[in-house]
C-alpha positions in Angstrom: 19.5 28.8 8.5 18.9 25.1 8.5 15.7 23.2 7.6 15.0 19.9 9.6 13.0 16.9 7.5 13.0 13.4 7.8 13.7 11.1 4.8 12.3 8.0 4.1 14.0 4.8 2.6 11.7 2.0 0.7 12.5 -0.4 -2.0 15.9 -1.1 -3.8 16.9 1.9 -2.6 16.9 0.5 0.8 21.1 -1.4 -0.4 22.8 2.4 -0.9 24.9 2.9 1.4 25.3 6.1 3.8 27.4 8.0 2.0 25.6 7.2 -1.5 22.3 8.4 0.3 23.9 11.6 1.0 25.3 12.0 -2.6 21.8 11.3 -3.9 20.5 13.7 -1.5 22.4 16.5 -2.4 21.7 15.8 -6.1 18.4 15.6 -5.4 18.3 18.8 -3.5 20.1 20.5 -6.8 17.3 19.1 -9.2 15.0 20.7 -6.6 16.9 23.8 -7.0 16.8 24.1 -3.1 19.5 27.1 -2.4 22.2 25.3 0.2 24.2 26.6 2.2 28.0 25.4 1.6 30.7 25.1 3.5 33.9 27.3 3.1 37.3 26.3 2.2 39.1 24.7 -1.0 36.5 21.7 -1.5 33.2 23.7 -0.7 30.3 21.2 0.8 26.6 21.5 1.2 26.0 21.9 5.1 24.3 18.5 5.4 24.5 16.5 8.3 22.6 13.3 9.9 21.3 12.4 13.0 22.3 8.9 12.5 23.4 6.5 9.3 21.2 3.6 8.4 22.6 0.3 8.0 22.6 -1.2 4.3 19.7 -2.9 3.4 17.9 -1.5 6.4 14.1 0.5 5.2 13.1 3.5 7.3 10.6 5.8 8.1 12.4 8.5 10.4 16.2 9.2 8.8 16.4 12.8 10.3 18.7 15.4 8.8 19.2 19.2 8.6 20.8 21.0 5.5 21.9 24.5 5.6 19.9 27.3 3.5 21.0 30.9 1.5 17.5 31.6 1.9 14.2 30.8 3.2 12.1 27.6 1.7 8.7 27.3 3.3 8.4 23.6 5.1 5.9 22.6 2.6 7.4 23.7 -0.3 11.1 22.3 0.7 8.7 18.9 0.6 7.1 19.1 -2.6 9.7 20.2 -4.8 12.1 17.5 -3.1 10.2 14.9 -3.9 9.1 15.8 -7.3 12.7 15.2 -7.8 13.8 12.6 -5.7 14.3 9.1 -7.1 12.0 6.0 -6.7 11.9 4.8 -2.8 13.1 8.3 -1.5 11.2 10.8 0.1 11.1 13.4 2.5 8.3 14.7 5.2 8.1 16.4 8.5 10.3 19.7 7.6 10.5 22.4 10.1 12.7 25.0 11.0 13.6 25.2 14.8 12.3 28.5 16.6 15.2 27.4 19.1 18.4 25.9 19.3 18.8 22.3 19.5 22.2 21.8 18.8 23.1 19.1 16.2 20.6 15.6 15.6 23.7 13.2 16.5 24.3 14.7 20.0 20.4 14.5 21.0 19.0 11.1 19.4 18.8 8.9 21.9 16.8 5.7 21.2 15.6 4.5 18.0 12.5 1.6 17.0 12.7 -0.8 14.8 10.0 -3.6 13.4 12.1 -6.5 12.9 10.5 -9.3 9.8 11.5 -12.5 10.5 10.8 -15.1 8.4 10.8 -18.6 9.1 10.9 -21.5 6.5 8.2 -24.2 7.1 6.5 -22.0 10.1 6.9 -21.2 14.1 5.2 -21.2 17.0 5.2 -17.6 18.1 5.3 -19.3 21.6 8.6 -21.0 21.3 10.0 -17.7 19.7 8.9 -15.8 22.7 10.5 -17.8 25.0 14.0 -17.5 23.3 13.5 -13.5 23.6 12.4 -14.3 27.2 15.4 -16.4 28.0 18.4 -14.3 26.3 16.7 -10.9 27.7 16.7 -12.2 31.1 20.9 -13.1 30.7 23.1 -10.4 32.3 25.0 -10.0 29.0 24.6 -10.9 25.9 27.6 -10.9 23.4 27.8 -10.2 19.8 31.4 -10.5 17.6 32.1 -6.9 16.8 34.6 -5.8 14.4 37.0 -3.1 15.6 40.5 -1.3 14.6 41.6 -4.2 17.6 39.8 -6.8 15.2 36.9 -9.0 16.0 36.2 -8.7 19.5 33.2 -9.5 22.1 31.1 -6.6 22.7 27.9 -6.8 25.6 24.6 -5.0 23.4 22.5 -5.8 26.9 22.4 -2.7 28.0 21.7 -1.4 24.2 18.3 -2.9 24.7 14.8 -1.5 25.9 12.4 -3.7 25.2 11.2 -6.5 22.6 7.8 -7.4 21.8 7.2 -10.5 19.1 3.9 -10.6 17.2 3.4 -13.2 14.6 1.9 -11.6 11.5 1.7 -14.8 9.3 2.6 -18.7 9.3 5.8 -18.0 8.6 6.3 -14.1 9.6 7.3 -12.7 13.1 7.4 -9.5 13.7 9.9 -8.2 16.5 9.4 -4.5 17.9 12.1 -3.5 19.7 13.4 -0.3 21.3 17.1 0.2 21.4 19.6 2.4 22.1 20.8 5.5 19.4 23.2 7.8 20.2 26.6 9.6 18.7 28.4 6.5 19.5 26.4 4.5 17.4 23.4 2.2 18.7 22.0 -1.8 18.8 22.5 -3.7 16.0 19.5 -5.2 15.2 20.3 -8.5 13.5 23.4 -9.8 15.2 21.1 -9.7 18.3 18.5 -11.7 16.5 20.5 -14.1 15.4 22.3 -14.4 19.1 18.3 -14.7 20.5 17.1 -17.4 17.9 19.8 -19.3 17.6 19.0 -23.2 17.8 16.1 -22.4 14.9 17.4 -24.5 11.8 17.5 -23.2 9.2 18.7 -19.7 10.2 15.2 -17.6 9.4 15.8 -14.2 7.1 15.7 -10.8 8.8 14.4 -7.4 7.3 14.9 -4.7 9.3 13.1 -1.3 9.4 13.6 1.7 11.4 10.3 3.1 12.5 11.3 6.0 15.4 14.1 8.1 16.3 13.7 9.6 19.7 15.7 12.8 21.1 16.3 14.5 24.1 13.8 17.4 24.6 11.1 18.3 22.8 10.9 20.7 19.3 9.2 19.6 16.4 11.2 16.7 16.8 9.8 13.4 18.2 11.2 13.0 21.8 11.9 10.7 24.8 8.9 9.4 26.3 
């Protein structure tokens, strides 16, 4: 059987890579004495999978995962036991058992919502930021450089951006509320998009990104597409 839950990532643990987070969760489950299911073969490993990898340095409230269990652990007990053993900045929530088959999380995820906090040294006018966003969103294509197996190539990300709203939350900070594509093949890269949109702002603003929500195809107990 598999239990599905979301893990939250905050503070210094945001700088742990996705592979490090996978190892950290496995160790946390073992410390919490969660009865994990393991793969067969020469090198057994816990049956743990994720909806999507999170970029190193980003924080999140919605990193959905599923893990196989040898015996049922009530959802509330699973959360309490894991959170009691988790390192600072990491905790789980929203655990549940699916009553109907939903396929793998990575195949069903479709979109993600991000809050990007952009700090402008010396302050900035919200109108100027809004105009910059309107200008780039009106473009038929938005090209960023992406490292691929064939080298660094320009990639058009315009179709991956569904909505961008801006809100000033301090003299020097603007929050971008961004809805972007996320699926098994990848998703919107928020920081390159913002650097492209804010090209010309001096000095270059400081960007921090928080993934606030994931949206999946269909319903069940997962957040679903509106």
